[in-house]
C-alpha positions, 0 to 999 in steps of 0.5 A, spaced: 679 908 055 679 900 056 683 902 063 678 907 065 672 902 064 676 896 068 674 891 063 675 890 055 671 895 051 664 893 048 666 893 041 665 889 035 657 888 035 652 894 033 648 892 040 654 894 044 655 901 041 650 904 047 655 901 052 661 904 049 658 911 048 656 911 055 663 909 057 666 914 053 661 920 056 663 918 063 671 918 060 670 925 057 667 928 063 673 927 067 677 933 068 683 931 064 686 936 059 692 934 054 697 938 051 698 938 043 706 937 043 710 932 040 717 931 039 722 936 040 718 942 043 721 949 046 721 949 053 718 956 054 712 954 049 711 948 054 711 952 060 706 957 056 701 952 055 702 949 062 700 957 065 694 957 060 692 950 063 693 952 070 689 959 069 683 957 065 682 950 067 685 950 075 689 944 073 693 942 079 697 936 077 701 936 070 704 930 067 710 931 062 712 925 058 718 925 057 724 929 058 728 926 053 724 928 047 721 934 049 728 938 049 728 941 042 733 939 037 733 946 035 735 950 041 741 945 042 744 947 035 746 953 040 752 954 045 748 949 050 749 941 050 743 937 051 745 936 059 745 944 059 738 944 056 735 939 060 738 943 066 735 949 064 728 946 063 728 943 070 730 949 073 724 952 069 719 947 071 721 947 078 720 955 078 713 954 075 711 948 080 713 953 086 710 959 083 703 956 081 703 951 087 702 945 082 705 938 082 709 937 076 710 930 074 716 929 069 718 922 066 725 921 065 728 915 062 734 911 065 740 911 062 743 904 059 745 900 065 747 893 065 741 888 064 738 886 070 741 891 074 737 895 079 736 902 078 738 907 082 738 915 083 744 915 079 741 911 073 736 917 071 738 920 065 742 927 065 745 931 070 744 931 077 739 937 077 734 932 075 733 929 082 736 934 086 730 939 084 725 933 085 721 933 091 719 925 089 723 920 085 719 914 083 723 909 079 719 903 075 723 897 077 723 890 074 727 884 077 726 879 071 720 876 075 716 882 078 715 889 077 714 894 082 715 902 084 720 904 088 720 911 092 728 913 091 727 920 094 721 923 098 722 930 100 715 931 104 717 926 110 723 922 107 719 915 107 722 910 102 719 904 100 716 899 094 710 898 092 708 892 087 705 892 080 700 887 078 698 887 070 691 885 069 690 883 062 683 884 062 683 891 063 690 893 061 691 896 068 696 896 073 694 895 081 698 894 087 695 887 088 692 882 083 685 883 081 682 877 084 674 876 083 670 875 089 667 869 090 661 870 094 659 863 094 662 859 099 666 852 097 661 846 096 655 851 097 654 852 089 646 854 091 648 860 095 645 858 101 648 860 108 653 856 111 652 854 119 
């Protein structure tokens, strides 16, 4: 909610309750729907919920966070290991995205790498199927000084590159460039008179 409002929430004072309610009402009007899955979940149940969301709410973009926690421990007790289960899940999500013509963003954490090492496609946890089936692979990088998003795969047109990320503590948002307040008064002209 704070990220949506782009500034600290107006809390703590009774006279600010209306401002908070206004922000909450605007946020509630957004076309966002949340699934109620936590921890290990059966992939078929997740796909069923996704189908419902597409059919009932005309959802076009689904974000699943995250792959490692989603794979059900119960299903892994059978003849499949965790990588087999991950491959099965990826296959089902890919088929769903193709059949329903929706974009599925799947968060997959990296495997453990050496501190300070730049992440690559091979750093993604699991089998190669995760990145092979993906249309786009984005990696959140941190080099010790800055954070940025790196496009590692782009099936659409092949364009790769990076985009910096700057964190604004006030709003709790990341953006491509730091949010610098615009000074509408030229330096040395504190009264706002036109400068010739």
